[in-house]
N, C-alpha and C positions, 0 to 999 in steps of 0.2 A: 285795641287797648295798648297803652304805652308799656315799655319794659318795666318802669317803676310800678305801674298798676298791676302788672303780672306778678312782680315780686311781692307786692303787698298781699295779693290774694293767696300766693303760695305760703307766705308767712302765716296768714290767717288760717289756712287749711292745716298747717303743721301744728299750730297752737290748739286748734279745735280737736285735732286728732289726738294730741297728748292728753287733753282733758277727758276725751271719750275713752281712751285706753285706761285711764285711772278709774273712771266711773264704771265702765261697762266691762272692760277686759276683752272677752271673746263674744262673738255672735255666732251661734250655731257651730261652735267649736273652732271658729276662725278668728285669730287675733286681729284687732282693729288695724294695726299697722300693715299686716298682710292684706287685709281687705282693701285698704287705701291703695296700696301698690298695685293690686290686681285690677281695681277699677280704672287705673290710668291706662291699662292696656286693653280694656274691654271695648269691643267695636259694636257700633249700632248704626242704623240709618240715621239721617239727619232728623232730629226731633225738635218739635216746638214745645216750649214750656207752657203754652196756653192751657189754662184750666177751663173746662166747660161745665155748665150745670148738668147734673145727672140726667141721662137720657134712658128711659125705660127700654128703648130699642136695643140697648147694649146687651141685655140678657137674651133677646131674640137672636142677635148676631152671634153671640157665643154658641147658642144652640145649633145654629146653622153650621158654624165652623166645626163644632164638635161632631156633628153628623158626618161631615166630609172626612174628618180625620179618622174617626172610628171605622168608616168604610174602608179607608186606605190601609188600616191596621188590622183588618180581619185576620183572625188566627193568632194574633199577638196579644197576650194578656196585658192589659193596661187600664188606667183610669184617666179621666180628664177633668180638671177642676178650673172653674172660673175664679180667679183671684185678683188681688189688686183693687184699686179704687173703683173701677167700672163695675165690679161685682157687688158693690154696696149701694143699695137704693138710697137716694138722697144725698150722695156724696159727690162733690165736684171732682172732675178728673180730666187728665189729658185723654183724648179719644183713642185709647189703646186697650184692646181686649187682651189681657194677660191670661194665659192658660198654662197650668202646671200639668205636665204629662209624665207621671211616674210609671215605670215598667218594672216588672219583678226580676227579670234576668239580665245580667250585664251583657250577655251575648246578643240580646235583642236591641241594644242601643243603636248599633250601626244600621240594622234593618229599619228601625223606626225613622232614623235620620234620612235614609234614602227614600222612604215612603213619603215623608213630609216634602222633600225636594220635588218628588214627582207630582205633587198637587199644588205646587206654586210657592213653597216656602224656600228660603235660602239660609244656609248655615252661617251664622255670624259668630261662631265660637263660644267662648265662655260667657255664661250669664252672670250679671252682677249679683244675682241673688245668692249664689253659693258656688264655691270652686268646683264642685262635682256636678254642676248643671251646665248645659249648653242651651243657647237660645236660637230659634229659627223664626225669622221675620217673613211674613207673607209679602209678595211683590205688590199686591194691591194695597194702596195707602188710604183710599177714601171709600166710604165716609169715615171709616175708622181704620186704624192699624191693628193687625193681629200678630201676636207673638206667642210662640210655644216655648216653654222652658222644659227641657227634657232632662229627666233625672231618674235615678233608681228609687224604688219605693221606700227604701230605708233612709233616704236623704233627710237630715234633720230639719232642713228648711221647709219641707212639706207640711209637717205638723204645725210649725209656727205660722205659716201663711194661712192655713185653714182656720186656726184658732183666732188669728187677727181678724180675718174676714167675718167670721161668725160673731165675734164680740162686738164689732162695730154695727153689724146688722141688729143685734139684740139690744144695744144701748144707744139710742139716737143722740143722747147728750154727749157721749164719748165720740161718736161720729162727727158731731158738729164741732167739738173741740179740735179734733184732728184736722178737719177742713179749714178751720180758722188758722191753725198753725201752718198748714201748707201754703195758704195764701200769703201769710206774713213772710215765710221763708223765700218764696219766689221774689218778693219785693226786696228783701234784705240782700239777697245774693246776686241780684242784677243779671240773671241769666247764666251765672257760673254753675255748670252742672256738677262739678266736683264739690263745691261748698254746699250747694243745695242737697246733694246726695248724702254728704256727711251729716248735716244737721237733721235731715229727714231720717237717716238711719238711727240716730240717737233717739228721736221721737218714736220711731217704730219699735225700737227695743223696749222702751219704757212701757208702751201700750201692750206690747207682746207679753211682758211679765204679768200684767193684769189679766190679759186674755188667757194665758196658760193657767193661771190660778183659777180663773172662772171655769175653764174647761175641766180642770181636775175636780172641781167641786160640783160639776154638773152631773146629775145622776144618769142622764142619757148617755154621756160619754162620747157618742159618735158625732161627727161633723154633720151639719145640716145638709139635707139632700139637695135643696135648691142651689143651682150654680155648679152642680157636679154632673158628669156624664159617665156612666159605666162603660168600660171597654168590652 
């Protein structure tokens, strides 16, 4: 892309960021400006923007990955949740199994990180989901990529991610609306990960507000069991 094209996209990102800051303010306690700056330093393997139709095998692949991880973490109190688009039946997604791994004690974070590395994951530093979470990508990329987001159990992102997942599972019309928006954003942003992530973040926040209100009014209160693995 030319320098003028880069500058235009940077201006668009700044404009979008300003509008989101006015509308949204903070996400999980993190100001949008801080989130944007942090995203620019987040590292990840080379990713393709390709969206695929939902594959029921993704749930099975999560189960297999969860068993391997839980075996490696024997003796460490933890949970493991399948989150993100691959965790929602019927939702198109990039073929990435996102797993949220909360632990109760801060002193266990280093032990868990070392255990993940021992079974084929690599530490890629801060996760884009929250400043207090790190992510670990598995070396095997096919047929799907696997990524673990490691955080403490009191990380505010955890509740939001689970509510979002369960809300889309419970309301297919909202799932379809989200899928259509994602397809449109990929086309609009022409493969620009920053612009795509900013626009998607705004959409996620709006749906999360609905999901949190739905969860608060849900008499059961607890997250759905499907897609979770106890440690």
